C-alpha positions in Angstrom: 0.0 0.0 0.0 1.4 3.4 -1.0 0.4 5.6 1.9 3.4 7.9 1.8 2.4 11.6 1.4 3.1 13.1 -2.0 2.4 16.5 -3.4 3.7 19.1 -5.9 3.3 21.9 -3.4 6.6 21.4 -1.7 7.5 20.6 1.9 6.4 23.9 3.6 3.3 23.4 5.7 0.0 25.0 4.6 -2.2 26.0 7.5 -5.9 26.7 7.6 -7.0 30.4 7.6 -7.1 32.1 11.0 -10.8 32.9 10.5 -13.5 30.3 10.7 -13.7 28.9 7.2 -16.5 26.8 5.7 -15.4 23.2 5.5 -16.7 21.1 2.6 -16.2 17.4 2.0 -16.3 16.5 -1.7 -15.8 13.2 -3.6 -13.7 12.8 -6.7 -15.0 9.7 -8.4 -15.3 8.0 -11.7 -14.4 4.8 -13.5 -11.2 2.8 -13.2 -8.1 4.5 -14.6 -9.8 7.9 -15.3 -7.3 10.0 -13.5 -8.7 10.5 -10.0 -5.4 10.1 -8.1 -3.7 12.5 -10.5 -6.5 15.0 -10.1 -6.3 15.0 -6.3 -2.5 15.2 -6.4 -2.6 18.2 -8.9 -4.9 20.3 -6.6 -3.9 19.5 -3.0 -2.2 22.2 -1.0 -1.0 19.6 1.5 0.9 16.3 1.0 -1.6 13.9 -0.4 -2.5 10.5 1.0 -2.8 7.7 -1.5 -3.7 4.0 -0.8 -2.5 2.2 -3.9 -1.6 -1.4 -4.7 0.5 -2.7 -7.5 -1.6 -4.3 -10.2 -0.7 -8.0 -10.9 -1.6 -10.6 -13.5 -4.3 -11.9 -11.1 -6.3 -8.7 -11.6 -6.3 -8.8 -15.4 -9.7 -10.7 -15.7 -11.2 -8.1 -13.3 -9.7 -4.7 -14.2 -9.7 -3.9 -18.0 -6.4 -2.1 -18.6 -6.7 -2.1 -22.4 -7.4 1.7 -22.4 -4.7 2.4 -19.8 -1.8 0.2 -20.8 0.7 2.2 -18.7 -1.2 1.8 -15.5 0.7 -0.2 -12.8 -1.2 0.6 -9.6 -4.8 1.2 -8.5 -6.4 2.9 -5.6 -7.9 0.4 -3.1 -9.1 2.8 -0.4 -8.9 6.5 -0.8 -6.9 9.5 -2.2 -7.1 12.4 0.1 -6.1 16.0 -0.3 -7.1 19.5 0.8 -7.6 22.8 -1.0 -8.4 26.3 0.2 -10.1 28.4 -2.4 -8.6 31.7 -3.3 -11.0 33.8 -1.1 -9.7 31.8 1.9 -13.1 31.2 3.5 -13.9 27.9 1.9 -11.8 24.8 2.5 -12.4 21.7 0.4 -11.5 18.2 1.6 -11.1 15.9 -1.4 -11.8 12.2 -1.2 -10.9 10.2 -4.3 -12.6 6.9 -4.5 -11.6 3.5 -6.1 -13.1 3.1 -9.5 -14.1 -0.5 -9.4 -17.6 -1.5 -8.3 -16.2 -4.2 -6.0 -15.2 -1.4 -3.6 -18.9 -0.3 -3.3 -19.0 -0.7 0.6 -15.9 1.5 0.9 -17.4 4.0 -1.6 -20.6 4.2 0.5 -18.5 4.9 3.6 -16.6 7.7 1.9 -19.9 9.3 0.7 -21.1 9.8 4.2 -21.0 13.5 5.0 -20.1 14.5 1.5 -21.8 17.6 0.0 -21.1 16.9 -3.7 -19.0 14.9 -6.1 -16.8 15.6 -9.1 -17.2 12.7 -11.7 -14.3 12.3 -14.0 -15.0 10.8 -17.4 -12.9 9.5 -20.2 -14.3 10.5 -23.6 -12.9 7.3 -25.1 -15.2 5.3 -22.9 -18.0 7.5 -21.7 -20.3 4.6 -20.9 -17.9 3.7 -18.1 -19.0 6.8 -16.2 -22.6 5.7 -15.8 -21.8 3.5 -12.7 -20.4 6.5 -10.8 -23.3 8.7 -11.9 -25.8 6.2 -10.7 -24.1 5.9 -7.4 -23.9 9.6 -6.9 -27.6 10.1 -7.9 -28.7 7.3 -5.5 -26.8 9.1 -2.8 -28.7 12.3 -3.6 -25.5 14.3 -4.1 -25.1 17.2 -6.6 -22.3 16.6 -9.0 -20.3 18.1 -11.8 -18.8 16.1 -14.7 -15.3 16.8 -15.8 -14.1 15.2 -19.1 -10.4 14.4 -18.5 -8.4 15.1 -21.6 -5.8 12.3 -22.3 -2.9 12.9 -24.7 -4.4 10.6 -27.4 -8.0 11.8 -27.0 -9.5 13.4 -30.1 -11.4 16.7 -29.5 -15.1 16.2 -28.8 -17.7 18.9 -28.2 -19.1 19.3 -24.8 -22.7 19.2 -26.2 -22.0 15.7 -27.6 -20.6 14.6 -24.2 -23.6 16.0 -22.5 -25.9 14.1 -24.9 -24.0 10.9 -24.6 -24.2 11.0 -20.8 -27.8 12.2 -20.8 -26.9 14.9 -18.3 -29.5 17.2 -16.8 -29.2 20.7 -18.3 -28.5 22.0 -14.8 -25.5 19.6 -14.2 -22.2 21.4 -14.9 -19.9 19.9 -17.5 -16.4 21.0 -18.0 -13.2 19.8 -19.7 -9.9 19.5 -17.8 -6.5 17.8 -17.8 -6.0 16.0 -14.5 -2.3 16.8 -14.7 -2.8 20.5 -15.0 -3.7 22.5 -11.8 -5.5 25.4 -13.5 -8.1 23.3 -15.3 -8.7 21.0 -12.3 -9.3 24.1 -10.2 -11.9 25.4 -12.7 -13.7 22.0 -12.4 -13.6 22.1 -8.7 -14.9 25.7 -8.5 -17.8 24.7 -10.9 -18.7 21.9 -8.5 -18.4 24.1 -5.4 -20.7 26.7 -6.9 -23.2 24.0 -7.9 -23.2 22.6 -4.4 -23.6 26.0 -2.8 -26.5 26.8 -5.2 -28.2 23.6 -4.0 -27.7 24.0 -0.3 -30.4 26.6 0.4 -33.0 24.5 -1.3 -32.0 21.3 0.6 -31.8 23.0 4.0 -35.0 25.1 3.7 -37.8 24.1 6.1 
């Protein structure tokens, strides 16, 4: 298990604001091999926690790596990171989930207390995102879909992605590259705004 902290933010500690910030738990989910670990690592302001296991020949019949031939490890518990948004009054705790359905009990545990979810999708295999979408909708969580751009992915219009995933018009859809912080931040801000827009309706008497 790879539980050693890792982050691109350096070794200097990053502390929470002195004022009382709003704390928000968010899930980063999606199918196997879609880039969830990379996404959390790209955004976190603290050393990230990853629980990964090396993939072996025994997992070949279970985990299809035909679309991710360079993948050598998979998350078996959680990817964890933290991000304070630029205004400084909103702190996001990011919980990346395993992508395989056999980890459903763990996924349900991670969903407790979450206010929303970012679903990463691979445009080369959009149908694989439906499992995550179904789980998030069953949990009653607002979500945003981010189409992760892989190097060999041909351009595809967002309208076509929205139609293929049969997304509600109110569900935000954005493109990003999980390796690039700026696009990941845009996706997370879109999700945060969507969650905050929903909160008054859900908490009203």
